[in-house]
N, C-alpha and C positions, 0 to 999 in steps of 0.2 A: 504494499499498499503504500503510495507516493505521498510524501509531507504537504500539508496544506501552505501554500505559499504566505498567506495571511493568518494570523493567529486568533484563535477563537476569539478572544475578548474583544477584538475589533470588529469582527463580521455582524454586520446588522445591528449595530448598537445606534439608538438614537441619542441625538445630542442636542439640548436647547441653544437658542441663537446665540447665547453668551459665550459658547465653547468655540464658535466660529467666526463672531463678530468681534473686531477691535482686538485680534490677537496676533502676535509675532509670527512671523515666517520664516522657517527654519531650515537652513540648507544642510543637507546630507553630507555632502561633498566638504564643506569647510566646518560645519559643526557651530554655525554663528547665524544670527538673526541677520536675514536680508531684506527685511520689510516688515509692513503690518498691515493685515487684512481688514479693511475699515467696512467695506460694507458689500454685501451680496447683491451679485447681478442676477436677478429672479424671473425666470421666465413666466409670464401669468397663465400662460396657456396650460403649463402642466407642474405648475410650481416645482420646478427643478431650478437650483443653484448652478449657474452655468460658468461663474467666475465671482471673482471679488474685485471691488474697485482696491487699490493698496497704495501706499505711502513707501517709498523708496528715497529716503532723502528729500530731493526737491522735486523730484519726479513723481508722476501718479498713474503708474502702470496697472494693470490687469493681470491677476492669476486666474487661469483657466483650469476648472475644478480637474479635468482629465492630466493635470500636472500635479496635482496632491497626491502625495504618496501615504500621508496618515493624517489622522487629527488626532493630537495628543493632548493631555491637560498642560503640557508646557507651550503648546502651539500647533501650529499648520507645519507638517513637512513636505518639502519639496527636493529634488536633486540638489538644485542648486539655483543661483540668482538668474540664471537663464530662463527659468519657469516663468519670470514675470515679462510681459509684453506690453507694447505702447499700445494703447485704444485704437490708433488709427491703423495698426496692423493687423488687428482682428475682423475681417470682412464679415465672417459669419455672425459676430457679435453684435455689429454694428447696429443693427435696428433696436435689440435688447438695451444696449448701452444708451441709446437715446432715448427709449422710454422711460427708463431709470424706476422702475417700479419699487414703490416702498410697501412693505408687508405691514410692517410695524406700525399701529396708529390705525391701521384701516378698519372703518366700521362695518359691523357684521350683523346682517338681518335675515329673517327666515323669507321663504317665498311667501308666507302669509303676512309679510310686513312689520314683524314684530321685530323690535330692537333689541340686540342681545348685548351689544356693548362693541369695544374695538380691540383687535389683536394686539396682545400684550406680550405674546413670544409664541415661538413654534418651534417645535422639534424636528430635527432634519437626520434620515438616514446617511450616515457619513459615506458609506460605500458607493451608492448611487447618486448621492445629494439631493435626493428628493425629499421635499418637506411632506412630512406624514400628519402632522396634526398640529391646529392651531390651539392657543390658549387665549379665550377671550375672557377680558377683564369687564366685568359686569358693573352697572351702575350698583351703588350701594343699597338702594332700596329693592334691588333685586337679588343681591346676594347677601342676605343677613347672615347666611351660614359661614362665609368668607370663602375664598379660594376662587379659582378660574373655572369657566365653562371650558372644557375640551371638545374640540370639533374635528372629526377625523376628516381626511381629507376626502373619503369616499361620500361624505356629506354635503360637499359642496356642489351647488347647482351653476354658479356662474360667479366669475370675477371683472369687474369692471374698475375703471379708474377711480371711480369713489368708493365703491362699498363691494364688500363679498355677500353672496347670497347664498343660504344654507337650507337644507329640507326644514322641515317645520319639525320641532323638537317634542316627541311625545312625553318625555321625562328628563327632568334636567338632572343631572348626576354631576357634581362639580368635581373638576380635574383639578389636582395640586400640581404647578408646573415644577415642584420640586424635585422630581424623579429625573434622573438620567437617562435611565432606559425603561422601555415597554417592552 
């Protein structure tokens, strides 16, 4: 039986947005920090993170997700600094970069027009970089029990520039965003 190239503890793991946003980018080759991942480039059509806007000294390059080797508590691991690319060189991502889709803070409502709150956090499966779950902060009068409302990606009906529309909720089960894996 051949050894699995990726350790089991990282395969299929879900990470909250804080584990991938504003994180150092680490080079395997030099063992040093080569930049900082500032904000994700999210495709609103499939909720996949295609890359990250970065900071590397004075430059503002992009890290494409296919160049990410691993996501660790210390930061995002890449082979070397060459993984950071100038935005104008990324023809395939040009439209997504111009859209600049923001997920955090986006209002969420049901098909029946019930306002649920705003996206406060999300969890991403780091191997595929697909956003699996949204955590919606509800207004205080709706969340007397505390916590956030967890919305699975399968419940999403439509994503627009202004809001996210989800299926009507039969029962509200608060989901605490403190869990690192699901």
